[in-house]
N, C-alpha and C positions, 0 to 999 in steps of 0.2 A: 057101392055103386060107383063111387069116384074111382076106385081102384080098377074096376072093369073098364072104365072110359080110358084111362091112361094106358092100359094094356093094349086096348084096341088101336090107339094112335101109334103106339110103338110098333105094333105088328105091321100096320100099313106102311110105316116109314121104311121098314126093312124090305118089304116087297117092292117099294119104289126104287130103293137103292139098287136092288138086285136086278130089276127088269127095266128101269127107266133111264138108263144111260143114253139111249138113242131117242131121246124125246124129239119130236118133229117141231120145226119152227112154227111160229105163230103166223096167222094170215097176214099181219102187218109187215112181218119180216119177209115173207115170200113175195110181197108186192113192191119192195124198195127198188128204185131205178139206178142208172149209172150216175156217179158223182158229178155235180155241176161244175161250170167254169168259175175260177176264183173271181171274186168281185174286185172293182176298181179301188185302189188305195184311197183312204180318206184324206181330207185336207190337213195340212200341217197345223199343228196347234200354235198358239201365240208364244213368242219368245219368253223365256223365263227371266227373272230379274238377275242383274249382275251379282255374282258372288262377292264376298268380302275379299280385300287384298290379302294375299298370303304373306307369311313372315319373310323377312329378309333372309336371303340365302347366305351362306358362308362366303368370305372374300376369296376369290380365285387367285391363282398364282400370277405374279407379274409377267406381262407379256414381253416379247423381244422389242428392243429399241428400233423404231422405224427409221427409214432412210431420211437424209436431209432433203427438205422441201426446196422448191424453186424460190429464188429471190423475189420478193414482192415488189410492186410498183412503188416508186418514191412518192411519199405523201406530200401534201401541201405544207408550206412554211407556216409554222404556228405563230400566234401573237406574241409580241415581245413581253417577257415577264417583268415583274416589278424588281427594282433594285434590291439586292440582298443587304443584310446588315453588314456593317464594316467588320472586317476580320481583325483579329488581334495582331499587334505589332510583333513581327517575327524577331528572332534573336539577331544580334548584331553580327554581320559577316566579318570575315577575316580582313585584315588590312591589305590594301592593294599594293602592287609593286611601285617602287619609287619611279616617278616619271623622269624623262630626260631633261637635262638642263635647258631652259629656254634661251632664246636669243637675247643678246644684250640690248637693254632699252636705250632709247635715244637720249634721255636726260640723265646725266651723272652729276650729282651735286658737286659744285665747285664754288666755295665761298670763303670769305675772310672777314675778320672783325679787327678794327684798330681802335684802341681805347687810350685815353689820356685824362689827366686831372690837372687843369691849369686855369687859373683866373686870368682871362685874356680881355684886356680893355681896348684892343685895337678897334678903330672905327672903320678903316678901310684896309683890308689885307687878306692874304691867303693864310688862314688860321692853322690848317693841318692838311697833310697829304698821307695817303695810304697806297702802297704799291700792290697792284693786283695783276696776276698772270691769267689772261683770257685765253681759252683754248680754241674757240671757234669764231671765225669772223662773221658767221651768220647768226650768232646768238645775240642776246641782249643782256645788259647789266642792270640789276636792280640795286639802288643805293638808298640807304636809310641813315639819316643823322638823327641822333637822340641826345638831348642835353637841355640846358636852359639858356634863354636869351633875354636881353633887356635893351630898351632905348630910354634915354633920359633927356627930357626937353627943358628948356630954360624959359618958361612962360610963353611957349608957342606950340605949334604942332610939329611933330617930327616922325621920321620913319627910318627903319633899317632893313636892309635886304641881305639874307643869307642864301647862298646858292652853291651848287656842286659843279666842278669842272672835271674834264677828262683830258689829260695831257695838256692842261692849261686853257682849254676852251670849253665853253658851255655846250650842252647837248643840243644837237640840231634836229634829231629825229627821235621821238616826235616833237618834243618841246623842251625848253630848259627845265631843270629841276631846282625849284627855289621856294622860299617862304619869306614873308615880311612881318615885321612887328611895328604897329603904329601906336602913337600916344598923343594925347591932346592935353597940354598943360597950360592953357592960356590964363588960368586963374592963379598960376604960379604956386601950386600946391607941392611942387617938387616930388612928383610920383616916381618912385624908384622900386619897381616890382620886377624881380627875376622870375620869368615864367618857364616851367618845363615845356619843351617844345619838340616837335618831330617834323622832319622834312624828308620826303621819299618820292621815288619815281623810277621808271624804266628808261634806258637809253639804248638806241639801236645804231647800226652802221658804225660800230667801233671795230677796228682791226684786231686780229688775234695777236697775242703777245703781251708785253708789259704795258699796263695802263696805270698812269698816275691819277688817282682819284683825290680831288681836293675839296676842302670846305673853305668857303670864302665869305667875306662880309663887305658890304658897300652901301651906296646910296640907293634909295628908291627913286623911280622915275618921277620927276617933278618936285623932288625934295633935296635939300642940301645936306650937309654933314650934320651929325648929331652925336651925342655921347652913347656909344654902344658897348655892350658887355656880353661875353660868351663864356659859359662854363663856370659860373660862380659857385664855389664851395661844393662841387659835385663832379662826377665823372662824365666825360663826353665820349661818344663812340660813333664811328663810321662802320656800317655793315654793308658788305658788297657780296652779291651772289650772281652767278651766271645762269641764264635761263635760255631754253630754245626759243626760236623766233615765235612771236605771238600771232594771233589771228589778225587778219587784215580787215 
């Protein structure tokens, strides 16, 4: 029975294939119209989220050097900076050239010293002279006597004066150069002391040329003669030096 059914279906299929190639369209197909106008595009959808950053690309080749730009406007002066640390001392430089000889100075030393050793018991006298050659009439002479002096009284008060002379006269400018020794022996102790002493000073207004500088002994003003002694058991000296004129 089943075999007959299959055979009948197969035979009907063959008949359809042979005669059914020009099958007529269906009523739905015969009634379809002209295609319609396309519709309006829809609204744009929302933007999507940003994608992830891509990987760094490979470094490109170096570009050409650009041209020199225009000079910029001068900027404002900046604040003063702090002092820096002191630098190290540099090496010593080479010796400089020898300078030219300077002009001759005004003062050239001109001096002399006269010395002697003599026990001199003269009470009033010129004890010693020293010859000096003065170069300039406008200069001054400084004279120093160094030695020992003594006056001896006989139960009273006594005084001796030692002074310097120039060509026999005492200095007039500014003042005489002298020194005195005083003793008071009213108790009659017979004081006999030889004292180391010095007398010095400057004298101006002396002419240029030979000047006789002398050491003298005599009476003090207001006192008479007494027993005087110069240079006992030691050297005596007169030191003379020429100096430019001093300040006024």
